[in-house]
C-alpha positions in Angstrom: 70.5 97.2 99.0 73.3 94.5 97.8 77.0 95.3 98.4 77.2 95.5 94.6 73.9 97.1 93.6 75.5 100.3 92.5 77.7 98.6 89.7 76.2 97.8 86.1 76.6 94.3 84.9 79.7 94.7 83.1 81.3 96.6 86.2 80.5 93.7 88.2 82.8 91.4 86.3 85.7 93.3 87.9 84.7 91.7 91.2 84.6 88.2 89.5 88.0 89.1 88.2 89.3 90.4 91.6 87.9 87.0 93.2 89.9 85.0 90.8 93.1 86.9 91.6 92.4 86.3 95.2 92.2 82.7 94.7 95.1 82.5 92.5 97.2 84.3 95.1 96.4 81.4 97.8 98.1 78.9 95.4 101.4 77.4 96.2 102.3 78.0 92.6 100.7 81.3 92.4 101.4 83.2 89.2 101.3 86.6 91.1 100.2 87.8 94.4 97.6 90.3 94.9 97.0 91.0 98.6 94.4 93.5 97.8 92.2 91.2 95.7 90.1 89.7 98.5 89.2 93.0 99.9 88.0 94.3 96.5 86.2 91.2 95.6 84.3 91.2 98.8 81.4 88.4 99.3 79.7 89.7 96.0 82.9 88.8 93.8 83.3 85.5 95.8 79.8 84.5 94.9 79.9 85.4 91.2 83.0 83.2 91.0 81.3 80.4 92.8 78.7 80.5 89.8 81.2 81.1 86.9 83.8 78.5 88.4 87.5 78.6 88.7 88.6 80.2 85.5 92.6 79.9 84.8 92.3 82.4 81.8 92.3 85.5 84.2 95.2 84.1 86.2 97.2 83.8 82.9 95.9 87.1 81.6 96.9 88.8 84.8 100.4 87.5 84.8 100.9 88.1 81.1 100.0 91.9 81.4 101.8 92.4 84.7 105.1 91.2 82.8 104.0 93.3 79.6 103.6 96.6 81.7 106.8 95.9 83.1 108.3 95.7 79.6 106.7 98.6 78.3 107.2 101.1 81.2 111.1 100.3 81.8 114.3 101.1 79.9 113.3 104.5 78.8 109.9 103.7 77.6 106.5 105.7 78.6 106.2 107.1 82.1 102.5 106.9 82.2 100.1 104.0 81.9 96.3 104.5 81.1 94.1 101.6 82.3 90.9 101.7 80.2 88.1 100.3 82.1 90.3 99.9 85.4 87.7 98.2 87.5 89.3 96.7 90.5 92.8 96.7 89.0 95.7 96.8 91.6 99.0 97.3 89.4 99.7 100.9 90.8 99.8 99.4 94.3 101.5 95.9 93.5 104.0 96.2 90.4 106.4 98.3 92.2 106.0 101.0 89.7 108.5 103.9 90.5 107.4 107.1 91.8 107.9 108.9 88.5 105.5 107.0 86.6 101.9 108.1 86.5 98.9 105.6 86.3 95.4 106.9 84.8 92.8 104.7 85.8 89.9 105.3 83.5 86.4 104.0 84.4 82.9 105.1 85.7 83.0 107.2 88.8 81.0 104.7 90.9 83.5 102.1 90.1 86.6 104.2 91.3 84.5 105.5 94.2 83.9 101.7 95.4 87.5 100.9 94.9 88.8 104.0 96.7 86.6 103.4 99.8 87.7 99.8 100.1 91.3 100.5 99.8 91.2 103.8 102.1 93.7 103.3 104.7 94.8 99.8 103.7 97.4 100.4 101.0 99.1 103.1 98.9 100.4 103.1 95.4 104.0 103.1 94.6 103.4 105.7 91.9 101.4 108.3 91.2 97.6 107.0 90.6 95.1 109.3 89.2 91.5 108.2 89.0 89.7 109.4 85.9 85.8 109.2 86.4 84.1 108.6 82.3 81.8 106.8 80.8 83.8 105.2 77.9 80.7 104.9 75.9 80.7 108.8 75.6 82.4 111.1 73.3 84.5 112.9 75.9 86.3 110.7 77.7 89.5 112.0 76.1 88.6 115.3 77.7 88.3 113.8 81.0 91.7 112.4 80.7 92.9 115.9 79.7 91.5 117.4 82.7 93.2 114.8 84.8 96.5 116.1 83.6 97.1 113.9 80.3 98.8 115.4 77.4 99.1 113.1 74.3 102.0 115.5 73.3 103.8 114.9 76.4 105.1 111.8 74.9 104.6 108.0 74.8 101.8 106.2 76.7 101.2 102.6 77.7 97.6 101.8 77.4 96.1 98.7 78.9 92.7 97.6 77.7 92.2 94.3 79.5 89.1 92.2 79.5 86.9 95.0 78.0 86.5 94.4 74.2 84.1 91.5 74.3 81.6 93.6 76.0 81.5 96.0 73.3 79.7 96.2 69.9 82.2 96.2 66.9 81.5 99.8 66.1 82.4 100.9 70.0 85.7 98.6 69.8 86.6 100.6 66.7 85.7 103.8 68.1 87.9 103.1 71.2 90.9 102.1 69.4 90.6 105.0 67.2 90.6 107.5 70.0 93.4 105.5 71.8 95.4 105.7 68.4 94.6 109.5 68.2 96.1 110.1 71.8 99.3 108.0 71.3 102.4 109.7 70.2 105.1 107.5 68.5 106.7 105.2 70.9 103.5 104.4 72.6 102.4 100.7 73.5 98.8 99.2 73.5 98.3 96.1 75.6 95.0 94.5 75.1 93.2 91.1 74.7 90.3 89.6 72.3 87.7 87.1 72.3 88.0 84.9 68.9 85.1 85.5 66.5 85.1 81.7 66.3 84.2 81.3 69.8 81.3 83.2 69.6 79.9 80.8 67.2 81.4 77.7 68.7 78.7 75.1 70.3 81.1 74.5 73.2 80.9 78.1 74.1 77.2 78.3 74.4 76.7 77.7 78.2 79.5 80.4 78.9 77.8 83.0 76.6 74.5 82.1 77.9 75.6 82.6 81.6 77.3 86.3 80.6 73.9 87.0 78.7 72.1 86.1 81.9 74.4 88.3 84.0 73.5 91.3 81.9 77.0 91.3 80.3 76.7 89.4 76.9 79.8 89.0 74.8 79.1 91.0 71.6 82.6 91.2 69.8 85.4 89.0 68.8 88.2 88.8 66.1 90.3 86.1 64.5 92.7 88.7 63.2 93.6 91.1 65.9 96.9 91.9 64.4 95.3 93.1 61.1 92.6 95.3 63.0 95.5 97.1 64.8 97.9 97.4 61.8 95.2 99.4 60.0 95.3 101.7 62.9 98.9 102.2 62.7 100.0 99.6 65.4 102.6 97.0 65.2 101.3 94.2 67.0 102.5 91.1 68.3 99.7 88.6 68.9 99.7 85.1 71.0 97.1 82.9 72.2 96.3 82.8 75.6 96.6 78.7 75.3 100.3 79.3 74.2 100.9 81.8 77.3 99.2 79.4 79.6 101.4 76.3 78.4 104.4 78.4 79.2 103.2 79.3 82.7 102.1 75.6 83.4 98.2 76.3 83.0 96.2 74.6 80.5 93.4 76.6 78.9 90.3 75.2 77.2 89.9 76.0 73.5 93.4 75.5 72.4 95.2 78.1 70.3 92.1 78.6 68.1 89.5 79.4 70.6 91.3 80.6 74.0 91.4 84.3 72.9 94.4 86.5 72.0 96.8 88.6 74.0 98.4 91.7 72.2 101.4 93.8 72.6 101.6 96.5 69.9 103.8 99.4 69.4 103.1 102.7 67.6 
């Protein structure tokens, strides 16, 4: 049995992401430092990264959302963060979030169990971390959150949905965003990203899309109008292209402002 055999194909992409964070952390001009990433990626993640190739988008995305979480959680903002499809996320450990903040990590039980096994005895979160095992494809993940102590009526929430939407069908994306919206009190924040619809049809994207399909994690959804999508659900969204953010950080991303993807900070 391989080290990652208990994870489904989409969950395995979390190992790729961790491997890229580990690689970024070794650079002299690193955009962030994640001392836990190499442990979480392990040999399976390193092998996936070797096949996929260095991907600066993951580094840019990580830095952007690190800073966005800091903006959302400070200055009287939400004191709870829900990370949807948390995978190998380490923000509860490395962002210095204060003890009064609760981070709910929502993912399949086998993913959370793997992370907890790997980090056992090596690191402790700076805030209150609550793992919530649930299948996001099911109708009851909100109930699992409630059983873990989450109450929508307790005040605003910051939601982070990172690197997930492209693996879902359009109905599933809309259902996910509907559920998040229903659990979001006024003042809540939503941080997320989208693949452009144009990319899914672009000839230059075919090798990438073919590889993801071969891995069993095809990209299914994209949008060229994430602001309008979220406005229809009651969110005021600030949308930026990955390329624009990358330029500011000194990292060039392929696809330019039209095809590199979108990062979103939205307020309810």
